[in-house]
C-alpha positions in Angstrom: 41.5 -2.2 175.1 41.1 -4.2 178.4 43.8 -6.7 179.4 41.2 -9.4 179.0 40.4 -8.4 175.4 44.1 -8.0 174.7 44.8 -11.5 175.8 41.8 -12.8 173.9 43.0 -11.2 170.6 46.6 -12.4 171.2 45.5 -16.0 171.7 43.4 -15.9 168.5 46.3 -14.5 166.5 48.7 -17.1 167.8 46.2 -19.8 167.0 46.0 -18.6 163.4 49.8 -18.4 163.1 50.3 -21.8 164.5 47.7 -23.2 162.1 49.7 -21.8 159.2 47.4 -18.8 158.5 48.5 -15.3 157.7 48.2 -12.5 160.2 46.0 -9.5 159.4 47.9 -6.4 158.3 45.2 -3.8 158.7 43.6 -2.6 161.9 40.0 -1.5 162.1 39.1 1.9 163.5 38.2 0.5 166.9 41.7 -1.0 167.2 40.5 -4.6 166.8 42.3 -6.6 164.2 40.4 -7.9 161.1 40.8 -11.5 162.2 40.8 -14.3 159.7 37.5 -16.1 159.3 37.8 -19.0 161.7 39.6 -16.9 164.4 36.8 -14.4 164.8 34.3 -17.1 165.7 36.7 -18.8 168.1 37.4 -15.4 169.8 34.0 -14.5 171.0 32.6 -18.0 171.4 29.4 -17.1 169.6 27.9 -18.1 166.3 27.5 -15.4 163.8 24.0 -14.5 162.5 23.8 -14.3 158.7 21.6 -11.9 156.7 21.4 -12.3 152.9 20.1 -9.2 151.2 19.2 -9.9 147.6 17.8 -7.2 145.3 15.6 -8.3 142.4 16.4 -6.9 138.9 18.9 -4.1 139.6 21.8 -3.1 137.3 25.3 -3.1 138.6 25.5 0.7 137.9 22.3 1.7 139.8 23.7 2.7 143.2 25.2 5.8 144.5 28.4 4.0 145.5 28.7 2.7 142.0 28.5 6.2 140.5 24.9 6.5 139.3 24.3 10.2 138.6 20.6 10.2 139.7 19.7 7.2 141.8 20.0 7.7 145.6 20.9 4.7 147.7 22.2 6.2 150.9 21.8 3.1 153.1 23.5 0.7 150.7 26.2 3.4 150.2 26.8 3.3 153.9 26.9 -0.5 153.9 29.4 -0.4 151.1 31.6 1.9 153.1 31.6 -0.6 155.9 32.0 -3.7 153.8 34.5 -5.7 151.8 32.9 -4.6 148.5 33.7 -6.3 145.3 32.6 -4.0 142.5 33.3 -6.8 139.9 30.8 -9.2 141.3 28.8 -11.6 139.0 25.9 -14.0 139.2 26.2 -17.3 137.4 23.0 -16.8 135.5 20.9 -13.7 134.7 17.5 -15.1 135.5 16.1 -15.1 139.0 15.2 -18.7 139.7 18.5 -20.3 138.6 20.4 -17.4 140.2 18.7 -17.8 143.5 19.1 -21.6 143.5 22.9 -21.0 143.1 22.9 -18.7 146.1 21.1 -21.1 148.4 23.1 -24.3 147.2 26.5 -22.9 146.1 26.1 -24.9 142.9 26.1 -23.8 139.2 22.8 -24.2 137.4 24.0 -27.2 135.5 24.8 -28.8 138.8 21.6 -28.1 140.7 19.4 -28.6 137.6 17.2 -25.5 138.1 17.9 -23.7 134.8 14.7 -21.7 134.1 11.8 -20.2 135.8 9.0 -22.5 134.5 8.8 -25.8 132.7 7.4 -25.7 129.2 4.8 -28.3 128.2 5.7 -30.3 125.1 4.4 -28.7 121.9 3.0 -25.8 123.9 2.6 -22.5 122.0 1.9 -20.3 124.9 4.5 -19.3 127.5 4.8 -21.7 130.4 3.3 -19.2 132.8 0.0 -19.5 130.9 -0.1 -23.3 131.3 -0.2 -23.3 135.1 -3.7 -24.8 135.4 -2.6 -27.8 133.3 -2.0 -30.9 135.5 1.0 -31.9 133.4 2.5 -28.5 134.1 2.1 -29.1 137.9 3.9 -32.5 137.6 6.8 -30.9 135.7 6.9 -28.0 138.2 7.2 -30.5 141.0 10.1 -32.2 139.3 12.0 -28.9 139.3 11.1 -28.2 143.0 12.3 -31.6 144.1 15.8 -30.7 142.9 16.3 -28.2 145.8 15.8 -31.2 148.1 18.5 -33.2 146.4 21.3 -30.8 147.4 22.6 -29.3 150.7 21.4 -25.8 151.2 22.6 -23.1 153.5 19.5 -23.4 155.8 20.0 -27.1 156.1 23.7 -27.0 156.6 23.5 -24.2 159.2 20.5 -25.9 160.8 22.7 -28.8 161.7 24.6 -26.4 163.9 21.5 -25.0 165.7 20.6 -22.2 163.4 17.0 -21.1 162.8 16.3 -19.7 159.4 13.6 -17.5 157.8 12.6 -17.1 154.1 11.1 -13.9 152.9 10.5 -12.5 149.4 11.3 -14.3 146.2 11.4 -18.1 146.6 10.6 -20.5 143.7 11.1 -23.9 145.2 7.7 -24.6 146.8 7.3 -24.2 150.5 10.1 -22.5 152.4 10.6 -25.8 154.2 11.7 -27.6 151.1 14.8 -25.4 151.0 15.5 -26.2 154.6 14.2 -23.0 156.2 12.7 -23.5 159.7 10.2 -20.6 159.1 9.1 -18.5 156.2 6.4 -16.7 154.3 6.0 -18.8 151.1 3.6 -21.8 150.9 4.4 -22.5 147.2 1.2 -24.4 146.5 0.2 -23.9 142.8 -3.4 -24.7 143.7 -3.4 -21.5 145.8 -1.5 -19.4 143.3 2.0 -20.3 144.5 4.8 -19.7 142.0 7.7 -17.6 143.1 6.9 -16.3 146.6 3.2 -15.8 147.0 2.7 -14.3 150.5 6.4 -13.7 150.8 6.3 -11.1 148.0 4.7 -8.6 150.3 7.9 -8.2 152.3 9.6 -4.8 151.8 6.7 -3.2 150.0 4.4 -3.8 153.0 7.0 -3.4 155.7 9.3 -5.8 157.5 7.3 -6.9 160.5 7.5 -10.7 159.8 11.3 -10.4 159.7 11.3 -8.4 163.0 9.2 -11.0 164.7 11.5 -13.8 163.6 14.6 -12.0 164.7 13.1 -11.1 168.1 12.1 -14.7 168.7 15.6 -16.0 167.7 17.2 -13.5 170.0 14.8 -14.5 172.9 15.6 -18.2 172.3 19.4 -17.6 172.1 19.5 -19.0 168.6 21.8 -17.9 165.8 19.8 -17.2 162.7 20.0 -17.1 158.9 17.7 -14.5 157.2 16.8 -14.6 153.5 15.7 -11.1 152.5 14.9 -11.2 148.8 12.1 -8.7 148.2 10.6 -8.3 144.8 12.2 -4.9 144.6 13.1 -3.0 142.5 11.4 -5.6 140.3 8.2 -4.8 138.5 5.5 -3.6 139.1 7.3 -0.2 139.3 4.8 1.4 141.7 6.9 3.4 144.2 5.5 5.7 146.8 4.3 9.0 145.4 6.9 11.0 147.3 9.8 9.1 145.7 8.2 9.2 142.3 7.8 12.9 142.5 11.5 13.3 143.4 12.7 11.4 140.3 10.2 12.8 137.7 12.2 16.0 137.2 15.5 14.1 137.2 14.7 11.2 134.8 14.3 11.6 131.0 11.1 9.5 130.9 8.3 8.3 133.2 9.4 4.6 133.0 12.9 5.6 134.1 11.6 7.8 136.9 9.6 4.8 138.2 12.5 2.4 138.1 14.8 4.9 139.8 12.3 5.5 142.6 12.0 1.7 143.1 15.7 1.5 143.6 15.6 4.1 146.4 12.5 2.4 147.9 14.4 -0.9 148.1 17.3 1.0 149.6 15.0 2.4 152.3 14.0 -1.1 153.3 17.6 -2.2 153.6 18.2 0.8 155.9 15.2 -0.3 158.0 16.5 -3.8 158.3 20.1 -2.7 159.2 18.8 -0.2 161.8 16.6 -2.9 163.4 19.6 -5.2 163.8 21.5 -2.3 165.3 18.7 -1.5 167.7 18.5 -5.1 168.8 22.2 -5.1 169.6 22.8 -7.8 167.0 24.7 -5.9 164.3 28.2 -6.7 165.7 27.5 -10.4 165.5 25.7 -10.5 162.2 27.4 -11.1 158.8 25.5 -9.1 156.1 25.9 -10.2 152.5 24.5 -8.2 149.7 24.1 -8.8 145.9 21.5 -8.7 143.2 20.0 -11.8 141.6 20.4 -10.4 138.1 20.6 -7.1 136.3 18.0 -4.8 134.8 18.4 -1.9 132.3 15.1 -0.1 132.2 13.6 0.5 128.7 13.2 4.2 128.7 10.0 4.1 126.7 8.2 1.0 127.9 6.9 0.8 131.5 8.0 -2.3 133.4 10.1 -3.6 130.5 13.8 -4.2 130.4 16.1 -3.2 127.6 18.3 -5.5 125.6 21.6 -6.7 127.1 20.2 -6.7 130.6 18.1 -9.2 132.5 18.3 -12.7 130.9 21.3 -11.7 128.8 24.9 -12.8 128.9 26.1 -9.2 129.0 27.3 -7.1 132.0 23.8 -5.6 132.3 22.5 -9.0 133.1 25.2 -10.8 135.1 27.2 -8.1 136.9 26.5 -7.0 140.5 28.3 -5.5 143.4 28.9 -8.1 146.2 29.3 -6.9 149.8 30.3 -8.6 153.0 30.0 -6.8 156.3 30.8 -7.9 159.8 31.8 -4.9 162.1 35.1 -5.5 163.8 35.8 -8.7 161.9 35.9 -7.9 158.2 38.0 -4.9 157.3 36.1 -2.5 155.0 37.7 -2.2 151.5 36.5 -1.3 148.0 38.0 -3.9 145.6 37.7 -2.9 142.0 40.0 -5.6 140.6 39.2 -9.0 142.1 36.5 -11.1 140.5 33.8 -12.4 142.8 30.8 -14.6 142.0 27.5 -15.7 143.5 29.0 -19.2 143.5 31.2 -18.0 146.3 28.5 -16.9 148.7 27.7 -20.3 150.2 31.4 -21.3 150.7 32.1 -17.9 152.3 29.1 -18.1 154.7 29.9 -21.7 155.7 33.6 -20.9 156.3 32.6 -17.8 158.3 30.4 -20.0 160.4 33.1 -22.5 161.0 31.6 -25.3 158.9 33.2 -27.5 156.3 32.4 -26.7 152.6 31.0 -29.7 150.6 33.4 -30.8 147.9 31.0 -30.2 145.0 30.8 -26.5 145.9 33.3 -25.0 143.4 33.3 -21.4 144.7 35.9 -19.9 147.0 35.8 -18.2 150.4 35.8 -14.5 149.5 37.5 -13.7 152.8 40.5 -15.9 151.9 43.0 -13.8 149.9 45.1 -16.8 149.0 42.1 -18.6 147.5 41.1 -15.5 145.5 44.7 -15.2 144.2 44.8 -18.8 143.0 41.6 -18.4 141.1 42.1 -16.6 137.8 38.7 -17.0 136.1 35.0 -17.1 136.8 32.3 -18.8 134.8 28.5 -18.7 134.1 25.7 -20.0 131.9 22.6 -18.5 130.4 19.4 -20.4 129.7 16.0 -19.6 128.2 13.2 -18.5 130.5 11.3 -21.8 130.1 12.8 -25.2 130.7 12.5 -27.1 127.5 13.1 -30.5 129.0 12.8 -31.0 132.8 14.6 -34.3 132.5 17.6 -32.7 130.8 17.4 -29.0 131.8 20.7 -28.1 130.0 18.8 -28.5 126.7 17.7 -24.9 127.3 21.3 -23.6 127.4 21.9 -20.4 125.3 25.4 -19.3 126.3 28.4 -20.0 128.4 30.8 -17.3 129.5 34.2 -16.9 131.2 35.9 -13.8 132.6 39.7 -14.0 133.2 41.4 -10.8 134.2 39.7 -8.2 132.1 38.9 -10.5 129.2 35.4 -11.8 128.7 34.5 -14.6 126.3 30.9 -15.4 125.4 30.2 -18.7 123.6 26.8 -19.5 122.1 25.4 -22.9 122.8 24.4 -23.7 119.2 26.7 -23.8 116.2 24.2 -22.4 113.7 24.6 -19.5 111.3 25.7 -16.4 113.1 26.5 -18.2 116.3 30.1 -17.2 117.0 32.0 -16.3 120.1 32.3 -12.7 121.3 35.3 -11.2 123.1 35.4 -8.0 125.2 38.1 -6.2 127.1 36.2 -4.9 130.1 38.7 -2.5 131.6 38.5 -0.2 128.6 35.0 -1.3 127.4 32.8 -2.1 130.5 29.6 -1.8 128.4 30.8 -4.2 125.7 30.6 -2.0 122.7 33.5 -3.5 120.7 33.7 -7.2 120.0 37.4 -8.1 119.6 37.0 -11.8 118.8 38.1 -11.5 115.2 41.2 -9.4 116.2 42.3 -11.6 119.1 41.8 -15.3 117.9 44.6 -16.5 120.3 42.7 -15.0 123.3 39.5 -16.6 122.1 41.1 -20.0 121.8 42.8 -19.8 125.2 39.6 -18.8 127.0 37.5 -21.3 125.1 39.7 -24.1 126.3 39.3 -22.9 129.9 35.6 -22.7 129.4 35.4 -26.2 128.1 37.6 -27.5 130.9 35.2 -25.9 133.4 32.0 -27.4 131.7 31.6 -28.4 128.1 28.0 -27.4 128.0 26.4 -30.8 127.6 
């Protein structure tokens, strides 16, 4: 290490110590210390770029690095090796729209008010998606979209510090600009077929050129950037390239499984292309990459393009669990953490802290790069809603479940108190797939966790 670099690192470490911070104990392979969050930014005098990679409908088990016996994800495996990887990551809700709204705002669904994918018309018998030509539906839909403008979002907060931002892939909240992005692919106009991404849904499946153009321009302008890469992958339609499908047909038990497996690898290939592009542009060292899924998916082995029970839209691990990865070469020490609970509610506070910005008070997540904050938190929470929003003026009317995980205990509490609506309790260390409900055997644990759940949010 040069004397200049040595002095730079020493000054940063002293600044952290004088501020009351803890010094890093682990050196990265290159010999650079894994500096605490604020120190890294102060050291190089540059603002970090931020890339959010969000897979769409992928189970927490369905990666090579998570132990799947068939699915190949070499690029995400490599990213996991170079990341702080929380294998016990969770999303607050197992449906894409409320889950994505949490990522961009740092708020729980009951805080941001976007609890379902579509508004349901009063007395409507058909699913909300079939009511899209109804003018009343358009008014209700606009009511939901306006909620994203009522809250700070990552693009708006970073934009105040000179960041440019780009939306690609899934985006439910109208035009990209309504979420604060400076550029994007989604127009969101219902009259032109806009719903959850329109033109943006081509990203990944039809290449990454719009992203490449944005990054090249940001680099040329000397601007730090935020990228939202949320392709509709491995989401249905499960129509992977023939070469990938041919690879999985002999390995999968059924054709629907083969198609889903191939979609997971296809998505992984696009992640590799994006990461290689950042490397080729000389930007990887100054780019924070965050990865997670918006919600889970367990493929029904017999029905094409259909999910099995206890996966998407459910309160179970197959719906809410996801690995969460944070990677910044030379700044974040790689580690596989199989104990600590992490949540999608933590992504916004972590990104803001990493970029040296204050975290708004109403954001209840923690900085995942702050060990002390993680140690203080001993539970994470979430909420599950119906697909359609029953009442746009009171979106929590669609609440189905609340849940809390503390240590290895998980409590599920139904929203209604009708017949058969009772809490469920699981011990996830021994029973990660929730096969044995222990609620009747452990009433004391149920009561303790229920009190914590009610203290977090009573569900009304």
